[in-house]
TIBA-519551 format. One record per residue: residue number from 1; residue in three letters; x, y, z of N, C-alpha, C, CB in turn. Coordinates in steps of 0.02 Angstrom, whole numbers, padded with zeros to 5 digits. Each point is the difference from the previous one (the first is absolute). Glycine has a CB too. Layout:
<drendrens>
<drendren NUM 'ALA' <X Y Z> <X Y Z> <X Y Z> <X Y Z>>;
...
</drendrens>
This chain:
<drendrens>
<drendren 1 'MET' <00864 -00681 01751> <-00059 00018 00034> <-00004 00065 00050> <-00012 -00123 -00015>>;
<drendren 2 'ARG' <00059 00130 00048> <00007 00056 00045> <00015 00066 -00039> <00041 -00081 00091>>;
<drendren 3 'MET' <-00006 00079 -00151> <00007 00069 -00047> <-00074 00017 -00012> <00119 -00028 -00068>>;
<drendren 4 'LEU' <-00162 -00024 00044> <-00062 00032 -00028> <-00041 00041 00051> <-00004 -00095 -00081>>;
<drendren 5 'LYS' <00015 00076 00149> <-00049 00023 00061> <00028 00077 00003> <-00017 -00125 00082>>;
<drendren 6 'THR' <00091 00148 -00115> <00018 00074 00023> <-00012 00039 -00070> <00099 -00031 00103>>;
<drendren 7 'LEU' <-00126 00006 -00155> <-00018 00036 -00056> <-00071 00031 00009> <00075 -00075 -00070>>;
<drendren 8 'THR' <-00078 00147 00037> <-00048 00022 00011> <-00077 -00025 -00050> <00100 00089 00051>>;
<drendren 9 'PRO' <-00148 -00085 -00049> <-00066 -00022 -00052> <00032 00031 -00067> <-00123 00011 00090>>;
<drendren 10 'ALA' <00142 00057 -00085> <-00003 00029 -00079> <00073 -00030 -00016> <-00080 00130 00003>>;
<drendren 11 'THR' <00124 -00151 00022> <00046 -00041 -00014> <-00012 -00058 -00035> <00036 00045 00083>>;
<drendren 12 'LEU' <-00055 -00087 -00043> <-00040 -00059 -00010> <-00037 00008 -00078> <-00022 -00014 00144>>;
<drendren 13 'GLY' <-00012 00059 -00139> <-00037 00010 -00067> <00034 00014 -00055> <-00077 00034 00056>>;
<drendren 14 'MET' <00122 00018 -00050> <00041 00008 -00054> <00063 -00062 -00012> <-00033 00133 00023>>;
<drendren 15 'LEU' <00039 -00167 00007> <00033 -00064 -00022> <-00038 -00059 -00033> <00069 00033 00089>>;
<drendren 16 'ALA' <-00134 -00031 -00070> <-00046 -00045 -00020> <-00025 00030 -00080> <-00036 -00036 00142>>;
<drendren 17 'PHE' <00044 00099 -00159> <-00012 00030 -00065> <00061 -00016 -00042> <-00073 00094 00047>>;
<drendren 18 'LEU' <00135 -00083 -00020> <00048 -00013 -00041> <00012 -00081 -00019> <00044 00113 00049>>;
<drendren 19 'ALA' <-00054 -00152 -00003> <-00007 -00069 00001> <-00052 -00010 -00062> <00026 -00018 00136>>;
<drendren 20 'ALA' <-00076 00028 -00122> <-00060 -00017 -00056> <00022 00032 -00059> <-00100 -00001 00078>>;
<drendren 21 'SER' <00125 00060 -00091> <00004 00040 -00050> <00061 -00051 -00037> <-00043 00136 00059>>;
<drendren 22 'ILE' <00101 -00142 -00039> <00055 -00035 -00023> <-00012 -00071 -00005> <00067 00085 00044>>;
<drendren 23 'GLY' <-00114 -00124 -00017> <-00020 -00074 -00018> <-00050 00014 -00051> <00019 -00062 00115>>;
<drendren 24 'ASN' <-00051 00099 -00134> <-00045 00003 -00060> <00039 00028 -00065> <-00102 00021 00083>>;
<drendren 25 'ALA' <00143 00019 -00068> <00030 00036 -00052> <00050 00055 00016> <-00099 -00028 -00053>>;
<drendren 26 'ALA' <00118 00065 00004> <00033 00062 00016> <-00055 00054 00048> <00078 -00019 -00125>>;
<drendren 27 'LEU' <-00037 00055 00159> <-00029 00047 00026> <-00053 00044 -00044> <00102 -00009 00068>>;
<drendren 28 'PRO' <-00132 00050 -00048> <-00038 00053 -00044> <00034 00053 -00019> <-00089 -00024 00050>>;
<drendren 29 'ASP' <00086 00051 -00095> <00043 00060 -00030> <-00034 00066 00030> <00034 -00065 -00120>>;
<drendren 30 'ILE' <-00004 00086 00162> <-00011 00063 00037> <00020 00064 -00019> <00004 -00070 00074>>;
<drendren 31 'TYR' <00064 00072 -00118> <00045 00042 -00033> <-00015 -00001 -00079> <00088 -00021 00096>>;
<drendren 32 'PRO' <-00121 00078 -00128> <-00025 -00001 -00068> <00070 -00006 -00038> <-00116 00076 00018>>;
<drendren 33 'ALA' <00116 -00080 -00092> <00073 00006 -00038> <00038 00072 00024> <-00050 -00069 -00117>>;
<drendren 34 'PRO' <00119 00058 00117> <00031 00050 00009> <-00023 00066 -00020> <00072 -00078 -00003>>;
<drendren 35 'ALA' <-00075 00080 -00062> <-00024 00056 -00045> <-00052 00042 00020> <00033 -00066 -00078>>;
<drendren 36 'GLN' <-00079 00036 00119> <-00070 00027 00027> <00027 00052 00053> <-00082 -00116 -00015>>;
<drendren 37 'ALA' <00142 00120 00055> <00005 00025 00065> <-00015 00085 -00021> <00097 -00106 00059>>;
<drendren 38 'SER' <-00079 00120 -00119> <00003 00103 -00003> <-00063 -00004 00009> <00089 00063 -00091>>;
<drendren 39 'ALA' <-00148 -00098 00044> <-00059 00016 00002> <-00048 -00023 00068> <00027 -00002 -00129>>;
<drendren 40 'ASP' <00004 -00032 00147> <-00039 -00029 00081> <00020 00074 00044> <00031 -00170 00006>>;
<drendren 41 'LEU' <00030 00195 -00006> <00016 00052 00043> <-00034 00061 -00021> <00105 -00052 00024>>;
<drendren 42 'SER' <-00109 00062 -00074> <-00038 00058 -00026> <-00079 -00002 00010> <00093 00007 -00086>>;
<drendren 43 'ALA' <-00123 -00071 00077> <-00066 00007 00018> <00000 -00011 00085> <-00048 -00044 -00128>>;
<drendren 44 'ALA' <00082 00021 00161> <-00005 -00002 00073> <00020 00089 00020> <00042 -00155 00016>>;
<drendren 45 'LEU' <-00014 00180 -00040> <00010 00072 00014> <-00061 00036 -00011> <00114 -00005 -00030>>;
<drendren 46 'ARG' <-00136 -00003 -00014> <-00071 00040 -00020> <-00053 -00029 00042> <00029 00021 -00124>>;
<drendren 47 'THR' <-00034 -00085 00154> <-00042 -00033 00047> <-00003 00039 00065> <00026 -00109 -00054>>;
<drendren 48 'ALA' <00052 00093 00081> <00016 00030 00057> <-00013 00079 00020> <00075 -00091 -00018>>;
<drendren 49 'ALA' <-00071 00132 -00025> <-00003 00077 -00011> <-00074 00008 00003> <00108 00021 -00079>>;
<drendren 50 'ALA' <-00154 -00061 00043> <-00071 00015 -00008> <-00026 -00035 00081> <-00012 -00007 -00163>>;
<drendren 51 'THR' <00043 -00036 00192> <-00024 -00019 00070> <00027 00003 00055> <-00041 -00054 -00050>>;
<drendren 52 'HIS' <00104 00107 00039> <00027 00020 00069> <00036 -00064 00030> <-00099 00092 00022>>;
<drendren 53 'ARG' <00134 -00129 -00063> <00034 -00074 00023> <00069 00013 -00028> <-00107 -00091 -00007>>;
<drendren 54 'ARG' <00146 00043 00042> <00073 -00005 -00009> <00021 -00047 -00053> <00012 00026 00115>>;
<drendren 55 'VAL' <00018 -00047 -00139> <00031 -00050 -00050> <00056 -00042 00032> <-00025 00081 -00097>>;
<drendren 56 'ILE' <00006 -00140 00086> <00059 -00052 00033> <00036 -00038 -00069> <-00078 -00032 00130>>;
<drendren 57 'LEU' <00136 00036 -00144> <00020 -00047 -00043> <00032 -00056 00019> <00001 00081 -00059>>;
<drendren 58 'ASP' <-00025 -00133 00029> <00039 -00064 00030> <00030 -00032 -00055> <-00077 -00023 00094>>;
<drendren 59 'PHE' <00140 00032 -00085> <00048 -00034 -00052> <00014 -00066 00027> <00056 00107 -00041>>;
<drendren 60 'GLY' <-00073 -00149 -00021> <00008 -00075 00033> <-00014 -00041 -00085> <-00064 00019 00166>>;
<drendren 61 'GLY' <00082 -00107 -00145> <-00027 -00026 -00066> <-00048 -00052 00010> <00101 00025 -00055>>;
<drendren 62 'ASN' <-00132 -00053 00017> <-00032 -00061 00005> <00026 -00056 00023> <-00046 00041 -00072>>;
<drendren 63 'TRP' <00121 -00049 00063> <00036 -00050 00017> <-00001 -00004 00072> <00062 00008 -00099>>;
<drendren 64 'CYS' <-00074 00053 00146> <00028 00011 00057> <-00062 -00021 00055> <00090 00097 -00053>>;
<drendren 65 'PRO' <-00067 -00155 00089> <-00041 -00022 00051> <-00019 00067 00062> <00062 -00133 -00031>>;
<drendren 66 'ASP' <-00014 00162 00043> <-00015 00061 00062> <-00038 00047 -00038> <00112 -00004 00075>>;
<drendren 67 'CYS' <-00123 00013 -00139> <-00026 00059 -00029> <-00077 -00032 00002> <00113 00057 -00081>>;
<drendren 68 'HIS' <-00129 -00122 00069> <-00062 -00022 00007> <-00024 00012 00084> <00024 -00091 -00109>>;
<drendren 69 'VAL' <00003 00060 00149> <-00018 00009 00069> <-00015 00080 00014> <00076 -00108 00034>>;
<drendren 70 'LEU' <-00019 00151 -00060> <-00040 00075 00015> <-00051 00020 -00024> <00080 00033 00010>>;
<drendren 71 'ASP' <-00103 -00055 -00083> <-00050 00013 -00016> <-00062 -00033 00033> <00068 00027 -00088>>;
<drendren 72 'GLY' <-00071 -00078 00105> <-00054 -00042 00051> <00006 00036 00063> <00013 -00123 -00047>>;
<drendren 73 'TYR' <00036 00153 00077> <-00012 00040 00052> <-00024 00068 -00005> <00074 -00066 00036>>;
<drendren 74 'PHE' <-00060 00087 -00095> <-00033 00064 -00027> <-00084 00004 00001> <00108 00004 -00079>>;
<drendren 75 'HIS' <-00120 -00067 00059> <-00068 -00014 -00007> <-00036 -00041 00039> <00027 00021 -00091>>;
<drendren 76 'ASP' <-00002 -00022 00149> <-00041 -00052 00049> <-00047 00055 00045> <00108 -00110 00014>>;
<drendren 77 'ALA' <-00154 00075 00034> <-00029 00035 00026> <00012 00053 00056> <-00042 -00083 -00049>>;
<drendren 78 'ALA' <00108 00078 00064> <00020 00053 00043> <00031 00069 -00048> <00028 -00102 00103>>;
<drendren 79 'ASN' <-00002 00080 -00157> <00027 00048 -00032> <-00019 00030 -00062> <00068 -00045 00057>>;
<drendren 80 'ARG' <-00132 00015 -00081> <-00031 00023 -00068> <-00035 00062 00004> <-00014 -00112 -00031>>;
<drendren 81 'PRO' <-00021 00120 00098> <-00030 00080 00010> <00046 00048 00008> <-00089 -00036 00052>>;
<drendren 82 'LEU' <00140 00038 -00028> <00064 00038 00017> <00013 00017 -00082> <00057 -00068 00128>>;
<drendren 83 'LEU' <-00030 00012 -00179> <00014 00018 -00049> <-00038 00031 -00054> <00059 -00069 00042>>;
<drendren 84 'ASP' <-00133 00050 -00029> <-00050 00025 -00056> <-00005 00076 00026> <-00079 -00121 -00030>>;
<drendren 85 'ALA' <00083 00133 00094> <-00019 00074 00029> <00060 00039 -00027> <-00068 -00033 00118>>;
<drendren 86 'GLY' <00129 00016 -00105> <00051 00051 -00006> <00047 -00011 -00053> <-00011 00017 00113>>;
<drendren 87 'TYR' <-00001 -00060 -00151> <00060 -00021 -00056> <-00038 -00024 -00085> <00087 -00059 00127>>;
<drendren 88 'VAL' <-00040 00088 -00172> <00003 -00044 -00053> <00039 -00054 -00011> <-00030 00082 -00031>>;
<drendren 89 'LEU' <00032 -00135 00027> <00063 -00048 -00014> <00011 -00010 -00052> <-00008 -00048 00074>>;
<drendren 90 'VAL' <00069 00055 -00105> <00028 -00028 -00064> <00056 -00044 00005> <-00036 00095 -00047>>;
<drendren 91 'HIS' <00026 -00159 00021> <00039 -00040 -00012> <00056 00007 -00059> <-00093 -00052 00055>>;
<drendren 92 'VAL' <00152 00061 -00041> <00046 00003 -00052> <00065 -00062 -00006> <-00037 00133 00014>>;
<drendren 93 'ASN' <00029 -00153 -00073> <00028 -00057 -00013> <00079 00010 -00023> <-00122 -00043 -00028>>;
<drendren 94 'ILE' <00146 00016 00067> <00076 00010 -00004> <00031 -00064 -00051> <00004 00060 00136>>;
<drendren 95 'GLY' <-00045 -00096 -00163> <00034 -00050 -00027> <00043 -00039 00023> <-00022 00053 -00061>>;
<drendren 96 'ARG' <00073 -00065 00039> <00066 -00040 00038> <00047 00032 00020> <-00011 -00078 -00055>>;
<drendren 97 'LEU' <-00016 00152 00090> <00044 00054 00017> <00043 00026 -00071> <00009 -00054 00132>>;
<drendren 98 'ASP' <-00064 00057 -00176> <00032 00041 -00052> <-00062 00035 -00037> <00110 -00082 -00015>>;
<drendren 99 'SER' <-00157 00082 00048> <-00066 00063 -00031> <-00007 00043 00047> <-00079 -00069 -00063>>;
<drendren 100 'ASN' <00064 00124 00042> <-00022 00059 00062> <00057 00020 00042> <-00113 -00050 00014>>;
<drendren 101 'VAL' <00168 00042 -00041> <00041 00004 00049> <00014 00077 00022> <00044 -00115 -00042>>;
<drendren 102 'GLU' <-00044 00160 -00013> <00007 00060 00001> <-00055 00042 00041> <00059 -00027 -00105>>;
<drendren 103 'LEU' <-00128 -00009 00098> <-00049 00022 00045> <00006 -00019 00072> <-00064 -00003 -00093>>;
<drendren 104 'ALA' <00111 -00044 00107> <00011 -00021 00078> <00046 00070 00020> <00003 -00158 -00006>>;
<drendren 105 'GLU' <00036 00171 -00046> <00054 00027 00022> <-00016 00074 00001> <00074 -00093 -00040>>;
<drendren 106 'ARG' <-00121 00125 00000> <-00032 00062 00027> <-00038 00007 00056> <00003 00015 -00095>>;
<drendren 107 'TYR' <-00026 -00061 00124> <-00035 00002 00068> <00042 -00021 00049> <-00103 -00019 -00044>>;
<drendren 108 'GLY' <00159 -00005 00031> <00041 -00003 00056> <00006 -00079 00031> <-00037 00132 00023>>;
<drendren 109 'VAL' <00020 -00186 -00065> <-00012 -00058 00021> <00049 -00047 -00036> <-00118 00033 00029>>;
<drendren 110 'PRO' <00172 -00053 00023> <00056 -00041 -00031> <-00021 -00073 -00013> <00084 00075 00060>>;
<drendren 111 'LEU' <-00101 -00109 -00105> <-00026 -00056 -00007> <00055 -00055 00008> <-00089 00056 -00070>>;
<drendren 112 'ARG' <00152 -00038 00067> <00040 -00047 00032> <-00004 -00026 00080> <00062 00053 -00090>>;
<drendren 113 'LYS' <-00101 -00010 00129> <-00013 -00020 00062> <-00057 -00049 00011> <00047 00104 00025>>;
<drendren 114 'GLY' <-00076 -00116 -00086> <-00048 -00050 00001> <-00070 00025 -00013> <00073 -00058 00077>>;
<drendren 115 'VAL' <-00117 00005 -00094> <-00075 00042 -00019> <-00035 -00055 00051> <00000 00056 -00156>>;
<drendren 116 'PRO' <-00073 -00049 00170> <-00038 00076 -00037> <00039 00060 00039> <-00141 -00049 -00020>>;
<drendren 117 'ALA' <00145 00098 -00003> <00011 00060 00017> <-00044 00068 -00011> <00095 -00063 -00012>>;
<drendren 118 'LEU' <-00106 00095 00056> <-00073 00036 -00006> <00045 00076 -00001> <-00114 -00093 00083>>;
<drendren 119 'ALA' <00064 00139 -00117> <00011 00075 00001> <-00055 00037 00015> <00078 -00012 -00073>>;
<drendren 120 'VAL' <-00082 00063 00096> <-00065 00022 00016> <00004 00086 -00025> <-00022 -00102 00113>>;
<drendren 121 'LEU' <-00020 00127 -00153> <-00012 00050 -00028> <-00054 00038 00022> <00050 -00050 -00075>>;
<drendren 122 'ASP' <-00045 00112 00081> <-00079 00045 00004> <-00028 -00001 -00069> <00035 00091 00093>>;
<drendren 123 'SER' <-00093 -00058 -00078> <-00042 -00014 -00057> <00028 00051 -00088> <-00117 -00025 00124>>;
<drendren 124 'ASP' <00169 00068 -00087> <00040 00050 -00058> <00047 -00037 -00010> <-00018 00113 00028>>;
<drendren 125 'GLY' <00030 -00174 -00014> <00066 -00049 -00036> <00044 00015 00039> <-00015 -00002 -00117>>;
<drendren 126 'ARG' <00021 00039 00182> <00077 00011 00031> <00008 -00064 00034> <00003 00132 00024>>;
<drendren 127 'LEU' <00067 -00150 -00002> <00009 -00043 00038> <00002 00009 00066> <00039 -00031 -00082>>;
<drendren 128 'LEU' <-00063 -00002 00108> <-00019 00004 00083> <00045 -00053 00037> <-00133 00032 -00019>>;
<drendren 129 'TYR' <00146 -00084 00004> <00039 -00053 00025> <00011 -00041 -00058> <-00044 00003 00116>>;
<drendren 130 'SER' <00105 -00035 -00103> <00022 -00068 -00027> <00041 -00049 00045> <00000 00062 -00103>>;
<drendren 131 'GLN' <-00025 -00123 00090> <00039 -00050 00013> <00077 -00005 -00004> <-00100 -00034 -00030>>;
<drendren 132 'LYS' <00155 00038 00084> <00062 00003 -00034> <00039 -00057 00035> <-00003 00130 -00032>>;
<drendren 133 'SER' <-00014 -00174 00064> <00032 -00061 00033> <-00049 -00058 -00017> <00058 00068 00100>>;
<drendren 134 'GLY' <-00092 -00094 -00141> <-00035 -00054 -00008> <-00043 -00018 00049> <00079 -00028 -00060>>;
<drendren 135 'GLU' <-00110 00085 00097> <-00042 -00017 00066> <-00055 -00051 -00026> <00016 00124 00064>>;
<drendren 136 'PHE' <-00049 -00144 -00121> <-00041 -00053 -00006> <00029 -00061 -00035> <-00085 00082 00003>>;
<drendren 137 'GLU' <00131 -00080 -00024> <00035 -00053 -00046> <-00009 -00054 00031> <00082 00061 -00047>>;
<drendren 138 'ALA' <-00080 -00083 00095> <-00026 -00060 00040> <-00067 00006 00038> <00116 -00024 00012>>;
<drendren 139 'MET' <-00167 00047 -00047> <-00063 -00008 00014> <-00035 -00061 00029> <00011 00074 -00079>>;
<drendren 140 'ARG' <00018 -00124 00055> <-00015 -00072 00021> <-00006 -00012 00071> <00058 -00033 -00093>>;
<drendren 141 'GLY' <-00005 00071 00129> <00016 -00013 00044> <-00031 00056 00058> <00093 -00066 -00071>>;
<drendren 142 'MET' <-00130 00098 00035> <-00019 00066 00044> <-00088 -00019 00003> <00112 00110 -00051>>;
<drendren 143 'HIS' <-00149 -00066 00086> <-00068 00005 00019> <-00032 00050 -00031> <00024 -00043 00096>>;
<drendren 144 'SER' <-00089 00035 -00105> <-00049 00051 -00018> <00012 00070 00042> <-00086 -00101 -00028>>;
<drendren 145 'ASP' <00107 00089 00075> <-00003 00081 00037> <00039 00039 -00011> <-00034 -00032 00076>>;
<drendren 146 'ALA' <00098 00001 -00119> <00056 00044 -00022> <-00016 00023 -00068> <00087 -00058 00069>>;
<drendren 147 'VAL' <-00141 00049 -00108> <-00026 00032 -00047> <-00066 00048 00030> <00050 -00100 -00082>>;
<drendren 148 'THR' <-00075 00099 00137> <-00036 00043 00035> <00022 00059 00029> <-00044 -00088 00010>>;
<drendren 149 'ARG' <00114 00077 00017> <00024 00054 00024> <00037 00040 -00057> <00004 -00057 00113>>;
<drendren 150 'PHE' <00011 00015 -00163> <00030 00048 -00067> <-00063 00055 -00025> <00085 -00117 -00053>>;
<drendren 151 'LEU' <-00138 00077 00045> <-00059 00036 -00022> <-00028 00062 00059> <-00032 -00124 -00072>>;
<drendren 152 'THR' <00038 00112 00109> <-00018 00056 00063> <00043 00045 -00003> <-00040 -00068 00079>>;
<drendren 153 'ALA' <00114 00054 -00077> <00061 00054 00002> <-00006 00046 -00060> <00083 -00084 00058>>;
<drendren 154 'TRP' <-00113 00060 -00116> <-00003 00045 -00068> <-00049 00015 -00007> <00066 -00037 -00053>>;
<drendren 155 'LYS' <-00132 00031 00088> <-00061 00021 -00031> <-00021 00077 -00013> <-00026 -00104 00050>>;
<drendren 156 'PRO' <-00003 00116 -00106> <-00005 00071 00009> <-00023 00042 00067> <-00019 -00025 -00113>>;
</drendrens>
């Protein structure tokens, strides 16, 4: 009971979401088929250029609980406005670390360090930042404000 008092409301909400999702079946697919990545990236770059936003490439897989937590944090009340105002989010499915590996390498994301892993591109597709050390791979133990800090640091 003491541990529950130290968890933030956002963390408790995410834990409830995950428990309900797992209890009801598999988590929803947030990553499209791996073959979709190139088309999604092209579309995101067009949108980013037209709307003066940046592109976040989110490398992960539907099997990854930390990836689902990150997606939940991206879309929570604190972060959704930052995400929508400054970014176009592209989920890149890495399969079982056997898909879109070349795309991750192109943007300097070492998948062996863990997922989810992010890269930020400008609206012209130039790499601004990539996570090199698995910074979000333990997202289940992190709070939404880590995503807030990330979005704020890399906003246009």
